[in-house]
Steps between C-alpha positions, in 0.01 A plus 500: 500500500833526318475530115644225278709634217381380160644562145197471266515526123166612380387443135230765459406767252299706749693713735200536739444123499863450579483743798192315629693177506779655687257655751344151558840348556574768759169425669627146530810600671739502203746791444484464120776617273344474157562562128225517241548356141263464210692335217720202430800730455478665838408166665835355364694792632328477846593133527868606534411600860387272789123487574304330768172484310343583171142648476357508158193610318378209283486693160648841405501672170871404436557223753340263746534234766535205260786649310669598832463146626645368174806729552548383861481132396769546234717671755427221742399768754320405820360847593147465639250618256140624584251620239296794617259581225161678430438234240391191696348199326564121535683493172755767607547350845569147363741641238690703756524213754607263232768729379650524850321770696463438874161668525246710323346787695236730356532879544164495656621283780831645592442411855629153393824638366710497817399135587602394147827689518588352841407145384715534184798647692490195736468257220793655317708481814419140543592425138834668535573311825404172332724581205779582742464171668476316181822669379660412832397139467624473136824660605539246787421218264758630247754530786417147611549358157827685457598370848441143405706547180777671703502217764530235215781696326677548832473125571661397174751781534595389853574153368743640249661721760540206739694319229709803396588611854549146632745385229681840520538446879637143448757621251613775729571252777762330282865596484555462129376835387728796392419853607302585182297183527421568863407870433261385212326245732456755772335734243271206405416435872425874559278517191309190630458659837356823332268277303399333819411843643285578192301169531469569878306813418295332232402233754412778740264646243340175420476419882674168450792549734514371858445753776666483833194661664507599867319759717669831501422863588479718196606815684809330629601391160458848356704654778782247437489580133502882528878519549540296185261696290631841573828462298317305225262791419763771506537834679258687284202286590344554841409174676206507742403186697180487696462161659159583650322157504427400859431141432762418233556124521503311166607168387730513194856438386683802637775477241247504215303778645832700524550427135160637433572824684840527330361461161232762544738749665741458209217572250404802712853633499528462118171688468643806682814586296498860644434390858182487689325337798454127572256403776471150645225456761295226654148495624227260598187440305187267525406415147129462456334310232435795272871604513611142448281473199670798338853348512600170348650265754370688806278327750304652781679511832775682704806622306819683566548759218832613360496805278801625307446837338738723286464841345654393173395526126206259542356262237244515219198276497657283233810450722294424802321217324829313439713581804471157664575312189853344483758659276282819451707801572502869409876526563756535238658173359744356747361699790251238636365150455134580535466247779499726806124560539424154342705347779325709770155410354578119527657521852201704637240260345693204627490657850114517472487872441428737217695789331350794324643805327373857465679749282456777252735679278684775705323400815722232647422141574363316802524117536274352769566146644240327709647211710271282714545592874567204723463484880733215567814543719826601350729234364873544561752406239770277609811695591758225519692414185463153367809276541688404197407167364700233319411467134590139449322171583439140427120483495275380224309772320211466246505785260175564309550780239340512142768733358794280392776763519400611850472135609841434372647799676338405841622142458850614417518735798366252760689194359827702523419541872453137576130448463335215305257672265208305354337678203132529377368734236128458584300467810350156427854359431611645830213338685582164340868544597392573862288172505762273335835634650600262780753735686418811693430825312600779741388804292277564208571822298189595312437754234174672579349524147521187290297309244277207618534585870598810678784497753268527798297202370815306467603593842165379646551158333866470612406595856232235506747230376806612689445688827870541547557683188546883523366728226671800342300701232682696233342727234535792282182628649289376774181321413188679623401167683810558716481864549120549545444183713771571743728204451809722507371675807472156664865435475549317165856538365524707184778622283442778242662466162749613386742383760876450525648158568620583843154634597338171374745297697454693814116481467523119452725454807263722698195294412685178563631616836155618599390141457772379727412760767120418470566125539756538785 
């Protein structure tokens, strides 16, 4: 039988008794590396090292088990502790167990020692695993709370960006601007576009952006990306791709998954300033219940696994605990937004998967992504380009938007293109409008998140009252009722804020024309 290594700290004044404890551990299959101490000073010094178990005499001339347990409690140490004493009485046993000892073994019955040690080692391992899971759960809760905050901020910010970019675009269309005014407006528009990119990444972290999910082959996606990744990482970093998964079909948004890979690769490149090796590989794994229980968000079942490893500088434990939080970065000011891994976290979780990170200072970093494997047939993206659509019309549109400035912008854009726009700032008012208006309403544009009634709730009522009315949802983020219950996947029209006036006009025309095609 192979011996199990064991680092044992022994509190004992008798050298012969200490040797007897070591011999007993060896008889139990332990290869014991031990240190004997007999005072508080030497005990404190010994605790600077790592120990698997502490064996202690109950009372020594200068020290004892109760004082040792008090020191461990002050240090919040979880080293298993077993009292091994020649002084066995109920009062001593009760005092030791109350102070935190795992067991009390008399020296006259050392045959019990190995069973006590084995039991305490297992109990300590279980406590560490439980603590790890609790920390993971708290971390996931913190990320979830930050995600909700980020999603709300992004929603409000997208409303502002819609107004800024929309009116900048309307002004740029005019002919009354001089060169300096036009240049200033173009800078405003570009800044709004960059702000839109920032909110897009916040929405990805909070898992509130719509996904154009389809079934793809992960290996094929990696092969197609390889040519793009090589110049990105530089000549001093060796790129190795190992697309080894045999069954690699997953359902996700390929564009967003590419963003995940790009974000991780850029971080890996920055962690190897002097060059190194970047390995991207895929594999298959069936996750059982015990493995699923150790990773927040992971469920039992078949997965395709994507691993991205680098030989870079690695991360400390403190850094690892924050890497998936938005705006956390170890890069110099101006060198990163701190949204790369936060975005990756949100996209992977929205795809039904899980992402974990393993790293140590000087030892590189490995990020592992589990994505649920699917067996459905491949879906092919449409290759033909969509024909250009007109952006004008004469139909009647009911606009339901609770933000006054966004509502005014949309009305201005659509009215200028010939549409009759009816306004409502709340869902109940929109439903009353739909009941009372005595002419056709061809389209309802509904903000997803509003007071009183949500956009989907208003849409249900309008569809009940007016079967001919088409629905177009708009939002700074997508309500979980839409994303998680598959309304978007069923073909419901949706437009993400911020959007430019021409994009809005084209989308409106697209939805109205779809009605004509459907009714033809």
